[in-house]
Steps between C-alpha positions, in 0.01 A plus 500: 500500500432239771620142503152352436474702171857396413435126536158531335649677198772237475245221506286675233796568267613137516157373421477743216830379351393141533173577319698692246718190421188283442354779289821501293463131434151549360585795283813326360291197415244715320767702312558213260128486415368859506598851406633703786225760462230232529665364819526848651138594421346181642726496798381849616142448370451185706662670786245771483220248498653351817499821696173635360285340787710693747446822312123445476472394867672824590230691305782630272622710793840342441523693167496840678849645474696819453771311321340437171772664290764281674286187431480588127885545499557174679269305266688636192820386661342158571412456131859568389634298790296186431567507127876516567513271796263230377706486181821480702347221714431301184854540370693446820522230762290555810802550717669751276172682465465506879851637538433784260173557680700617806589807294154646561542524879846646449355759266224558752746554781682771313170657383359483849795701637465759224121524478375386841802642693534163689802458720740235373700372801847357458407139576217512246738638243748229577239228470384640163854510366571143614172391346587665169840324491318176547270581213789591276665165574181321408456674165870514416494815285755501231578125497231402251404831343191705560187310407200688361295360786734660748463838335120479515517400864731783599269761344182322624635489853557874502128543424416270790750680731318827434159334567634392840560867587152592374346230722677651796370847408140392453502273811523814720134570429359187327443143619667200337167406340470850343852477358433149370156597358639785296802300383277235360224729377720731307762248384218274369361793304842591351574142427164457326586789263812324379339159508202585272702520170647154575186334645664166567252272677658234729364147521351349814830366642666834439212681666547288806873581518428870451247488786757328725752763405244775589440340846874474569573848364217658687609350836857592416413863450270523808764358736769721345274811531432413865877469566576833337221662694631411847877520433770702330592401147867500602424252782309237307716519184761234603233248574392504134823308432337194649316472163818355351472197726142435403571560126796265496305222665192532280713540181655168578167330577296632205760577227806283594711814535791386713649791700881522447765572763472874433134499598573321824794727587306810409194368687704448815631858482149624446383317806784665698362841412157391634668370820686828562192715480291258716753490782560875494124582508456276802798670676363846429163393633659387826695822526188709460324296766786549741500872441129529556532333833785730610335810370120454450455852375 
């Protein structure tokens, strides 16, 4: 993996986490007004509308794939994941939800080693462990009991962790647009099936919020898919921790959630994990360059 891809993937994953924080603000705001099934359906349905012109412009060539079974499996995971995680988002503060959201890349790292046979280098492992310690400090397990929202988030993040591995598998043959198209097409279909019995119709203001959420969520997924496509799961994982910074800031601005000392201590430790992996990747790239000069073969 060359340095240009490394830095590009870092940029994409940070943009994705920032978009995810704004997406969380919108979903949390809607949670008090609409059923989580309604939110999930319109979020993916509007997302499908947004990318439809690209599918049509491509003369539907983007839908040609040999990974259809994987896409069906991923979309079923998406349904379970969004039901659990949207509910958790409504019950927890943005920063705590963001901290628990870091479990999905941790799950993904372990699953990538088992399923994708990715190599997990010592410094990456160290960075992940440090990041996890930071997350545990933020959520303070055992000090206030286990909230139902935390349980929902833990299970939901496992679903998302598995989808990260599926994205990596499908990205070997399919473009980011193909991956995104099937995600929205199939997830919208599955969400419609569970939405029909409820048939809750949002008002105009809620429709606008849902459309904004769809824009943010679609861009979030596209940038994330691109990052996964050009980089190892184990490399980009620590950079997901930057989402805590964005979530803490937006939680304070929009919901008056004041981050406590544990959040700032944990956030600093999380940042340390990102710093470790960044410095080490740069050093490795320099070492590789030197070796190529000495021995061009």
